[in-house]
N, CA, C and O atoms as a Tinker XYZ file with bonds, in Angstrom:
   416  protein
     1  N      0.827000   -1.184000    0.000000    73     2
     2  CA     0.000000    0.000000    0.000000    64     1     3
     3  C      0.872000    1.248000    0.000000    63     2     4     5
     4  O      1.898000    1.325000    0.676000    81     3
     5  N      0.441000    2.179000   -0.752000    73     3     6
     6  CA     1.203000    3.421000   -0.846000    64     5     7
     7  C      0.570000    4.481000    0.047000    63     6     8     9
     8  O     -0.439000    4.247000    0.712000    81     7
     9  N      1.178000    5.615000    0.039000    73     7    10
    10  CA     0.692000    6.730000    0.854000    64     9    11
    11  C     -0.696000    7.156000    0.374000    63    10    12    13
    12  O     -1.545000    7.530000    1.183000    81    11
    13  N     -0.921000    7.103000   -0.905000    73    11    14
    14  CA    -2.220000    7.511000   -1.444000    64    13    15
    15  C     -3.307000    6.546000   -1.021000    63    14    16    17
    16  O     -4.426000    6.970000   -0.735000    81    15
    17  N     -3.008000    5.270000   -0.975000    73    15    18
    18  CA    -3.991000    4.270000   -0.557000    64    17    19
    19  C     -4.361000    4.454000    0.922000    63    18    20    21
    20  O     -5.532000    4.348000    1.285000    81    19
    21  N     -3.366000    4.727000    1.772000    73    19    22
    22  CA    -3.635000    4.966000    3.198000    64    21    23
    23  C     -4.494000    6.225000    3.378000    63    22    24    25
    24  O     -5.440000    6.249000    4.165000    81    23
    25  N     -4.141000    7.242000    2.641000    73    23    26
    26  CA    -4.908000    8.502000    2.704000    64    25    27
    27  C     -6.333000    8.284000    2.213000    63    26    28    29
    28  O     -7.284000    8.807000    2.793000    81    27
    29  N     -6.476000    7.508000    1.140000    73    27    30
    30  CA    -7.795000    7.216000    0.591000    64    29    31
    31  C     -8.637000    6.430000    1.602000    63    30    32    33
    32  O     -9.820000    6.714000    1.786000    81    31
    33  N     -8.034000    5.465000    2.239000    73    31    34
    34  CA    -8.743000    4.645000    3.239000    64    33    35
    35  C     -9.182000    5.514000    4.430000    63    34    36    37
    36  O    -10.305000    5.380000    4.916000    81    35
    37  N     -8.305000    6.390000    4.889000    73    35    38
    38  CA    -8.641000    7.292000    6.004000    64    37    39
    39  C     -9.783000    8.218000    5.614000    63    38    40    41
    40  O    -10.700000    8.421000    6.411000    81    39
    41  N     -9.756000    8.776000    4.430000    73    39    42
    42  CA   -10.808000    9.682000    3.980000    64    41    43
    43  C    -12.144000    8.961000    3.821000    63    42    44    45
    44  O    -13.191000    9.521000    4.144000    81    43
    45  N    -12.115000    7.728000    3.329000    73    43    46
    46  CA   -13.351000    6.956000    3.186000    64    45    47
    47  C    -13.954000    6.644000    4.558000    63    46    48    49
    48  O    -15.171000    6.717000    4.729000    81    47
    49  N    -13.124000    6.303000    5.521000    73    47    50
    50  CA   -13.595000    6.036000    6.881000    64    49    51
    51  C    -14.183000    7.307000    7.503000    63    50    52    53
    52  O    -15.254000    7.277000    8.109000    81    51
    53  N    -13.472000    8.408000    7.345000    73    51    54
    54  CA   -13.959000    9.679000    7.887000    64    53    55
    55  C    -15.263000   10.093000    7.220000    63    54    56    57
    56  O    -16.168000   10.597000    7.885000    81    55
    57  N    -15.365000    9.884000    5.912000    73    55    58
    58  CA   -16.580000   10.213000    5.175000    64    57    59
    59  C    -17.757000    9.391000    5.684000    63    58    60    61
    60  O    -18.856000    9.920000    5.851000    81    59
    61  N    -17.539000    8.112000    5.930000    73    59    62
    62  CA   -18.618000    7.248000    6.426000    64    61    63
    63  C    -19.074000    7.693000    7.815000    63    62    64    65
    64  O    -20.272000    7.728000    8.097000    81    63
    65  N    -18.105000    8.036000    8.692000    73    63    66
    66  CA   -18.489000    8.479000   10.046000    64    65    67
    67  C    -19.232000    9.812000    9.985000    63    66    68    69
    68  O    -20.174000   10.029000   10.747000    81    67
    69  N    -18.818000   10.699000    9.092000    73    67    70
    70  CA   -19.506000   11.986000    8.948000    64    69    71
    71  C    -20.918000   11.810000    8.389000    63    70    72    73
    72  O    -21.841000   12.513000    8.799000    81    71
    73  N    -21.085000   10.876000    7.458000    73    71    74
    74  CA   -22.427000   10.603000    6.925000    64    73    75
    75  C    -23.339000   10.050000    8.028000    63    74    76    77
    76  O    -24.516000   10.397000    8.117000    81    75
    77  N    -22.760000    9.179000    8.864000    73    75    78
    78  CA   -23.540000    8.615000    9.971000    64    77    79
    79  C    -23.945000    9.715000   10.961000    63    78    80    81
    80  O    -25.093000    9.767000   11.403000    81    79
    81  N    -23.001000   10.586000   11.303000    73    79    82
    82  CA   -23.290000   11.704000   12.211000    64    81    83
    83  C    -24.319000   12.646000   11.597000    63    82    84    85
    84  O    -25.195000   13.154000   12.297000    81    83
    85  N    -24.215000   12.879000   10.291000    73    83    86
    86  CA   -25.160000   13.743000    9.589000    64    85    87
    87  C    -26.568000   13.163000    9.658000    63    86    88    89
    88  O    -27.532000   13.896000    9.878000    81    87
    89  N    -26.691000   11.848000    9.469000    73    87    90
    90  CA   -28.007000   11.209000    9.530000    64    89    91
    91  C    -28.601000   11.331000   10.932000    63    90    92    93
    92  O    -29.797000   11.584000   11.078000    81    91
    93  N    -27.756000   11.150000   11.983000    73    91    94
    94  CA   -28.238000   11.292000   13.367000    64    93    95
    95  C    -28.697000   12.729000   13.631000    63    94    96    97
    96  O    -29.728000   12.943000   14.268000    81    95
    97  N    -27.945000   13.696000   13.150000    73    95    98
    98  CA   -28.308000   15.103000   13.367000    64    97    99
    99  C    -29.589000   15.473000   12.625000    63    98   100   101
   100  O    -30.394000   16.252000   13.135000    81    99
   101  N    -29.785000   14.926000   11.436000    73    99   102
   102  CA   -31.029000   15.190000   10.693000    64   101   103
   103  C    -32.226000   14.615000   11.438000    63   102   104   105
   104  O    -33.276000   15.255000   11.513000    81   103
   105  N    -32.076000   13.404000   11.994000    73   103   106
   106  CA   -33.169000   12.791000   12.750000    64   105   107
   107  C    -33.482000   13.614000   13.995000    63   106   108   109
   108  O    -34.649000   13.839000   14.314000    81   107
   109  N    -32.429000   14.070000   14.708000    73   107   110
   110  CA   -32.632000   14.898000   15.896000    64   109   111
   111  C    -33.290000   16.223000   15.516000    63   110   112   113
   112  O    -34.148000   16.721000   16.245000    81   111
   113  N    -32.897000   16.786000   14.393000    73   111   114
   114  CA   -33.473000   18.032000   13.916000    64   113   115
   115  C    -34.969000   17.857000   13.654000    63   114   116   117
   116  O    -35.758000   18.731000   14.014000    81   115
   117  N    -35.369000   16.761000   13.044000    73   115   118
   118  CA   -36.797000   16.515000   12.798000    64   117   119
   119  C    -37.568000   16.382000   14.103000    63   118   120   121
   120  O    -38.677000   16.903000   14.220000    81   119
   121  N    -36.992000   15.686000   15.095000    73   119   122
   122  CA   -37.646000   15.547000   16.400000    64   121   123
   123  C    -37.823000   16.902000   17.065000    63   122   124   125
   124  O    -38.883000   17.201000   17.614000    81   123
   125  N    -36.782000   17.717000   17.013000    73   123   126
   126  CA   -36.852000   19.036000   17.643000    64   125   127
   127  C    -37.851000   19.949000   16.933000    63   126   128   129
   128  O    -38.544000   20.725000   17.591000    81   127
   129  N    -37.934000   19.872000   15.630000    73   127   130
   130  CA   -38.927000   20.670000   14.905000    64   129   131
   131  C    -40.342000   20.263000   15.289000    63   130   132   133
   132  O    -41.216000   21.114000   15.452000    81   131
   133  N    -40.569000   18.949000   15.435000    73   131   134
   134  CA   -41.883000   18.472000   15.846000    64   133   135
   135  C    -42.200000   18.952000   17.261000    63   134   136   137
   136  O    -43.335000   19.334000   17.547000    81   135
   137  N    -41.203000   18.933000   18.147000    73   135   138
   138  CA   -41.398000   19.405000   19.516000    64   137   139
   139  C    -41.706000   20.898000   19.538000    63   138   140   141
   140  O    -42.586000   21.335000   20.279000    81   139
   141  N    -40.998000   21.677000   18.742000    73   139   142
   142  CA   -41.245000   23.124000   18.673000    64   141   143
   143  C    -42.664000   23.389000   18.176000    63   142   144   145
   144  O    -43.356000   24.261000   18.702000    81   143
   145  N    -43.089000   22.652000   17.185000    73   143   146
   146  CA   -44.443000   22.832000   16.653000    64   145   147
   147  C    -45.493000   22.495000   17.706000    63   146   148   149
   148  O    -46.479000   23.218000   17.845000    81   147
   149  N    -45.292000   21.401000   18.452000    73   147   150
   150  CA   -46.243000   21.016000   19.498000    64   149   151
   151  C    -46.280000   22.058000   20.604000    63   150   152   153
   152  O    -47.356000   22.405000   21.091000    81   151
   153  N    -45.116000   22.563000   21.007000    73   151   154
   154  CA   -45.070000   23.571000   22.072000    64   153   155
   155  C    -45.672000   24.897000   21.617000    63   154   156   157
   156  O    -46.292000   25.602000   22.413000    81   155
   157  N    -45.494000   25.236000   20.353000    73   155   158
   158  CA   -46.096000   26.465000   19.821000    64   157   159
   159  C    -47.617000   26.364000   19.865000    63   158   160   161
   160  O    -48.294000   27.328000   20.224000    81   159
   161  N    -48.152000   25.208000   19.504000    73   159   162
   162  CA   -49.605000   25.020000   19.579000    64   161   163
   163  C    -50.084000   25.107000   21.014000    63   162   164   165
   164  O    -51.135000   25.688000   21.284000    81   163
   165  N    -49.325000   24.535000   21.939000    73   163   166
   166  CA   -49.697000   24.572000   23.358000    64   165   167
   167  C    -49.708000   26.018000   23.866000    63   166   168   169
   168  O    -50.609000   26.410000   24.607000    81   167
   169  N    -48.721000   26.797000   23.472000    73   167   170
   170  CA   -48.663000   28.202000   23.880000    64   169   171
   171  C    -49.868000   28.964000   23.337000    63   170   172   173
   172  O    -50.472000   29.762000   24.054000    81   171
   173  N    -50.220000   28.724000   22.079000    73   171   174
   174  CA   -51.376000   29.397000   21.484000    64   173   175
   175  C    -52.651000   29.028000   22.228000    63   174   176   177
   176  O    -53.495000   29.893000   22.460000    81   175
   177  N    -52.811000   27.752000   22.610000    73   175   178
   178  CA   -53.990000   27.330000   23.367000    64   177   179
   179  C    -54.044000   28.031000   24.719000    63   178   180   181
   180  O    -55.099000   28.514000   25.129000    81   179
   181  N    -52.912000   28.086000   25.409000    73   179   182
   182  CA   -52.887000   28.742000   26.716000    64   181   183
   183  C    -53.160000   30.237000   26.598000    63   182   184   185
   184  O    -53.854000   30.801000   27.444000    81   183
   185  N    -52.635000   30.879000   25.579000    73   183   186
   186  CA   -52.896000   32.308000   25.391000    64   185   187
   187  C    -54.363000   32.550000   25.088000    63   186   188   189
   188  O    -54.930000   33.549000   25.532000    81   187
   189  N    -54.987000   31.647000   24.337000    73   187   190
   190  CA   -56.423000   31.795000   24.069000    64   189   191
   191  C    -57.220000   31.634000   25.364000    63   190   192   193
   192  O    -58.187000   32.362000   25.589000    81   191
   193  N    -56.822000   30.688000   26.214000    73   191   194
   194  CA   -57.529000   30.482000   27.481000    64   193   195
   195  C    -57.396000   31.698000   28.380000    63   194   196   197
   196  O    -58.368000   32.115000   29.010000    81   195
   197  N    -56.205000   32.267000   28.446000    73   195   198
   198  CA   -55.993000   33.449000   29.280000    64   197   199
   199  C    -56.786000   34.626000   28.739000    63   198   200   201
   200  O    -57.393000   35.373000   29.506000    81   199
   201  N    -56.784000   34.796000   27.428000    73   199   202
   202  CA   -57.510000   35.912000   26.817000    64   201   203
   203  C    -59.001000   35.799000   27.036000    63   202   204   205
   204  O    -59.673000   36.821000   27.172000    81   203
   205  N    -59.544000   34.595000   27.074000    73   203   206
   206  CA   -60.977000   34.399000   27.235000    64   205   207
   207  C    -61.415000   34.585000   28.684000    63   206   208   209
   208  O    -62.538000   35.021000   28.938000    81   207
   209  N    -60.544000   34.261000   29.633000    73   207   210
   210  CA   -60.940000   34.311000   31.032000    64   209   211
   211  C    -60.697000   35.668000   31.672000    63   210   212   213
   212  O    -61.116000   35.881000   32.810000    81   211
   213  N    -60.049000   36.574000   30.999000    73   211   214
   214  CA   -59.799000   37.894000   31.552000    64   213   215
   215  C    -58.420000   37.953000   32.191000    63   214   216   217
   216  O    -57.583000   37.083000   31.952000    81   215
   217  N    -58.183000   38.976000   33.002000    73   215   218
   218  CA   -56.868000   39.146000   33.608000    64   217   219
   219  C    -56.613000   38.095000   34.681000    63   218   220   221
   220  O    -57.557000   37.474000   35.168000    81   219
   221  N    -55.353000   37.886000   35.059000    73   219   222
   222  CA   -55.046000   36.915000   36.111000    64   221   223
   223  C    -55.632000   37.353000   37.447000    63   222   224   225
   224  O    -55.963000   38.527000   37.612000    81   223
   225  N    -55.768000   36.440000   38.403000    73   223   226
   226  CA   -56.447000   36.766000   39.656000    64   225   227
   227  C    -55.732000   37.799000   40.516000    63   226   228   229
   228  O    -56.376000   38.415000   41.365000    81   227
   229  N    -54.431000   38.018000   40.337000    73   227   230
   230  CA   -53.718000   38.968000   41.175000    64   229   231
   231  C    -53.875000   40.410000   40.701000    63   230   232   233
   232  O    -53.365000   41.322000   41.351000    81   231
   233  N    -54.560000   40.637000   39.597000    73   231   234
   234  CA   -54.751000   41.987000   39.070000    64   233   235
   235  C    -56.073000   42.540000   39.585000    63   234   236   237
   236  O    -57.114000   41.893000   39.470000    81   235
   237  N    -56.024000   43.751000   40.159000    73   235   238
   238  CA   -57.246000   44.385000   40.656000    64   237   239
   239  C    -58.093000   44.885000   39.485000    63   238   240   241
   240  O    -57.572000   45.304000   38.451000    81   239
   241  N    -59.383000   44.831000   39.673000    73   239   242
   242  CA   -60.296000   45.313000   38.638000    64   241   243
   243  C    -60.235000   46.841000   38.577000    63   242   244   245
   244  O    -60.017000   47.504000   39.590000    81   243
   245  N    -60.427000   47.379000   37.394000    73   243   246
   246  CA   -60.444000   48.828000   37.232000    64   245   247
   247  C    -61.740000   49.391000   37.800000    63   246   248   249
   248  O    -62.825000   48.881000   37.520000    81   247
   249  N    -61.618000   50.438000   38.593000    73   247   250
   250  CA   -62.787000   51.110000   39.149000    64   249   251
   251  C    -62.906000   52.478000   38.500000    63   250   252   253
   252  O    -61.896000   53.121000   38.213000    81   251
   253  N    -64.128000   52.923000   38.267000    73   251   254
   254  CA   -64.269000   54.270000   37.704000    64   253   255
   255  C    -63.829000   55.314000   38.730000    63   254   256   257
   256  O    -64.042000   55.120000   39.927000    81   255
   257  N    -63.230000   56.400000   38.294000    73   255   258
   258  CA   -62.764000   57.415000   39.250000    64   257   259
   259  C    -63.942000   58.051000   39.977000    63   258   260   261
   260  O    -64.995000   58.315000   39.397000    81   259
   261  N    -63.725000   58.290000   41.274000    73   259   262
   262  CA   -64.776000   58.903000   42.087000    64   261   263
   263  C    -64.778000   60.411000   41.891000    63   262   264   265
   264  O    -63.736000   61.026000   41.664000    81   263
   265  N    -65.955000   60.987000   41.982000    73   263   266
   266  CA   -66.083000   62.429000   41.910000    64   265   267
   267  C    -65.902000   62.990000   43.321000    63   266   268   269
   268  O    -66.515000   62.505000   44.272000    81   267
   269  N    -65.069000   63.998000   43.448000    73   267   270
   270  CA   -64.852000   64.608000   44.755000    64   269   271
   271  C    -66.065000   65.448000   45.130000    63   270   272   273
   272  O    -66.561000   66.254000   44.342000    81   271
   273  N    -66.522000   65.234000   46.350000    73   271   274
   274  CA   -67.656000   66.030000   46.845000    64   273   275
   275  C    -67.138000   67.380000   47.330000    63   274   276   277
   276  O    -65.982000   67.512000   47.733000    81   275
   277  N    -68.000000   68.361000   47.284000    73   275   278
   278  CA   -67.621000   69.675000   47.773000    64   277   279
   279  C    -67.561000   69.623000   49.294000    63   278   280   281
   280  O    -68.442000   69.055000   49.940000    81   279
   281  N    -66.517000   70.218000   49.858000    73   279   282
   282  CA   -66.346000   70.179000   51.307000    64   281   283
   283  C    -67.415000   71.006000   52.004000    63   282   284   285
   284  O    -67.866000   72.041000   51.513000    81   283
   285  N    -67.796000   70.503000   53.163000    73   283   286
   286  CA   -68.772000   71.234000   53.975000    64   285   287
   287  C    -68.060000   72.400000   54.665000    63   286   288   289
   288  O    -66.996000   72.222000   55.257000    81   287
   289  N    -68.647000   73.577000   54.584000    73   287   290
   290  CA   -68.051000   74.761000   55.191000    64   289   291
   291  C    -68.223000   74.701000   56.708000    63   290   292   293
   292  O    -69.287000   74.347000   57.217000    81   291
   293  N    -67.142000   75.057000   57.420000    73   291   294
   294  CA   -67.202000   75.091000   58.880000    64   293   295
   295  C    -67.644000   76.480000   59.319000    63   294   296   297
   296  O    -67.459000   77.471000   58.613000    81   295
   297  N    -68.236000   76.516000   60.514000    73   295   298
   298  CA   -68.645000   77.831000   61.012000    64   297   299
   299  C    -67.412000   78.605000   61.472000    63   298   300   301
   300  O    -66.352000   78.015000   61.679000    81   299
   301  N    -67.540000   79.882000   61.627000    73   299   302
   302  CA   -66.396000   80.723000   61.947000    64   301   303
   303  C    -65.853000   80.479000   63.345000    63   302   304   305
   304  O    -64.695000   80.806000   63.605000    81   303
   305  N    -66.628000   79.926000   64.242000    73   303   306
   306  CA   -66.171000   79.689000   65.602000    64   305   307
   307  C    -65.614000   78.277000   65.790000    63   306   308   309
   308  O    -65.536000   77.778000   66.912000    81   307
   309  N    -65.236000   77.654000   64.707000    73   307   310
   310  CA   -64.742000   76.277000   64.794000    64   309   311
   311  C    -63.413000   76.214000   65.557000    63   310   312   313
   312  O    -63.239000   75.363000   66.430000    81   311
   313  N    -62.479000   77.111000   65.231000    73   311   314
   314  CA   -61.179000   77.069000   65.901000    64   313   315
   315  C    -61.235000   77.879000   67.204000    63   314   316   317
   316  O    -62.115000   78.716000   67.402000    81   315
   317  N    -60.288000   77.604000   68.062000    73   315   318
   318  CA   -60.255000   78.260000   69.359000    64   317   319
   319  C    -59.654000   79.655000   69.222000    63   318   320   321
   320  O    -58.616000   79.825000   68.583000    81   319
   321  N    -60.291000   80.635000   69.807000    73   319   322
   322  CA   -59.789000   82.007000   69.731000    64   321   323
   323  C    -58.763000   82.258000   70.828000    63   322   324   325
   324  O    -58.786000   81.641000   71.892000    81   323
   325  N    -57.872000   83.180000   70.528000    73   323   326
   326  CA   -56.879000   83.558000   71.538000    64   325   327
   327  C    -57.525000   84.403000   72.630000    63   326   328   329
   328  O    -58.475000   85.158000   72.417000    81   327
   329  N    -56.950000   84.225000   73.798000    73   327   330
   330  CA   -57.413000   85.039000   74.940000    64   329   331
   331  C    -56.884000   86.455000   74.750000    63   330   332   333
   332  O    -55.697000   86.620000   74.467000    81   331
   333  N    -57.708000   87.470000   74.893000    73   331   334
   334  CA   -57.230000   88.841000   74.644000    64   333   335
   335  C    -56.132000   89.285000   75.614000    63   334   336   337
   336  O    -55.298000   90.109000   75.239000    81   335
   337  N    -56.102000   88.772000   76.836000    73   335   338
   338  CA   -55.028000   89.168000   77.742000    64   337   339
   339  C    -54.113000   87.960000   77.989000    63   338   340   341
   340  O    -54.579000   86.940000   78.496000    81   339
   341  N    -52.821000   88.053000   77.643000    73   339   342
   342  CA   -51.921000   86.924000   77.791000    64   341   343
   343  C    -51.668000   86.591000   79.256000    63   342   344   345
   344  O    -51.736000   87.467000   80.118000    81   343
   345  N    -51.375000   85.320000   79.535000    73   343   346
   346  CA   -51.096000   84.884000   80.906000    64   345   347
   347  C    -49.611000   85.022000   81.216000    63   346   348   349
   348  O    -49.262000   85.390000   82.337000    81   347
   349  N    -48.738000   84.744000   80.279000    73   347   350
   350  CA   -47.285000   84.862000   80.483000    64   349   351
   351  C    -46.680000   85.616000   79.303000    63   350   352   353
   352  O    -47.177000   85.549000   78.178000    81   351
   353  N    -45.597000   86.333000   79.586000    73   351   354
   354  CA   -44.839000   87.006000   78.547000    64   353   355
   355  C    -43.434000   86.418000   78.594000    63   354   356   357
   356  O    -42.764000   86.511000   79.622000    81   355
   357  N    -42.990000   85.833000   77.531000    73   355   358
   358  CA   -41.667000   85.240000   77.478000    64   357   359
   359  C    -40.848000   86.035000   76.480000    63   358   360   361
   360  O    -41.253000   86.218000   75.332000    81   359
   361  N    -39.677000   86.513000   76.934000    73   359   362
   362  CA   -38.801000   87.285000   76.081000    64   361   363
   363  C    -37.712000   86.335000   75.575000    63   362   364   365
   364  O    -36.998000   85.735000   76.378000    81   363
   365  N    -37.582000   86.197000   74.278000    73   363   366
   366  CA   -36.574000   85.326000   73.682000    64   365   367
   367  C    -35.419000   86.194000   73.190000    63   366   368   369
   368  O    -35.578000   87.003000   72.275000    81   367
   369  N    -34.258000   86.011000   73.812000    73   367   370
   370  CA   -33.077000   86.776000   73.441000    64   369   371
   371  C    -31.954000   85.771000   73.158000    63   370   372   373
   372  O    -31.688000   84.905000   73.992000    81   371
   373  N    -31.302000   85.868000   72.018000    73   371   374
   374  CA   -30.189000   84.952000   71.764000    64   373   375
   375  C    -29.022000   85.263000   72.688000    63   374   376   377
   376  O    -28.751000   86.424000   72.992000    81   375
   377  N    -28.325000   84.203000   73.137000    73   375   378
   378  CA   -27.200000   84.393000   74.048000    64   377   379
   379  C    -25.929000   84.761000   73.296000    63   378   380   381
   380  O    -25.067000   85.453000   73.839000    81   379
   381  N    -25.802000   84.306000   72.052000    73   379   382
   382  CA   -24.604000   84.630000   71.262000    64   381   383
   383  C    -25.037000   85.166000   69.903000    63   382   384   385
   384  O    -26.158000   84.943000   69.445000    81   383
   385  N    -24.109000   85.880000   69.280000    73   383   386
   386  CA   -24.347000   86.447000   67.960000    64   385   387
   387  C    -24.322000   85.300000   66.946000    63   386   388   389
   388  O    -23.389000   84.497000   66.966000    81   387
   389  N    -25.313000   85.201000   66.066000    73   387   390
   390  CA   -25.325000   84.123000   65.078000    64   389   391
   391  C    -24.223000   84.248000   64.031000    63   390   392   393
   392  O    -23.859000   83.248000   63.412000    81   391
   393  N    -23.676000   85.459000   63.814000    73   391   394
   394  CA   -22.638000   85.659000   62.818000    64   393   395
   395  C    -21.235000   85.400000   63.359000    63   394   396   397
   396  O    -20.475000   84.617000   62.789000    81   395
   397  N    -20.899000   86.066000   64.466000    73   395   398
   398  CA   -19.525000   85.958000   64.972000    64   397   399
   399  C    -19.410000   85.032000   66.167000    63   398   400   401
   400  O    -18.308000   84.569000   66.459000    81   399
   401  N    -20.484000   84.742000   66.869000    73   399   402
   402  CA   -20.446000   83.826000   68.004000    64   401   403
   403  C    -20.101000   84.495000   69.313000    63   402   404   405
   404  O    -19.961000   83.801000   70.320000    81   403
   405  N    -19.957000   85.816000   69.353000    73   403   406
   406  CA   -19.659000   86.507000   70.630000    64   405   407
   407  C    -20.884000   86.565000   71.508000    63   406   408   409
   408  O    -22.017000   86.548000   71.027000    81   407
   409  N    -20.647000   86.634000   72.775000    73   407   410
   410  CA   -21.730000   86.681000   73.751000    64   409   411
   411  C    -22.394000   88.048000   73.685000    63   410   412   413
   412  O    -21.719000   89.073000   73.595000    81   411
   413  N    -23.690000   88.055000   73.731000    73   411   414
   414  CA   -24.427000   89.314000   73.630000    64   413   415
   415  C    -24.749000   89.859000   74.989000    63   414   416
   416  O    -25.369000   90.917000   75.098000    81   415
């Protein structure tokens, strides 16, 4: 056997293994396409069921906005009036100057 015969034998063996691998991949590809088609149909069925039944249970229903009622007017004597003569007089004088910090 010459170098060409050995090379030819190696290439024929490699070609046969590649053809076998190709056939396996084609079969797997067909299975996966069938699975994708079945899952796509299942998704469409589930989407139709969801669309027919309305929103999921965790979603609150929309309520129409409420109209604000006009507030009831209070009478003028509602709040407490100040006493005309004060009981205590408190003189507030700062102890230090706010700018320089010296004692006043």
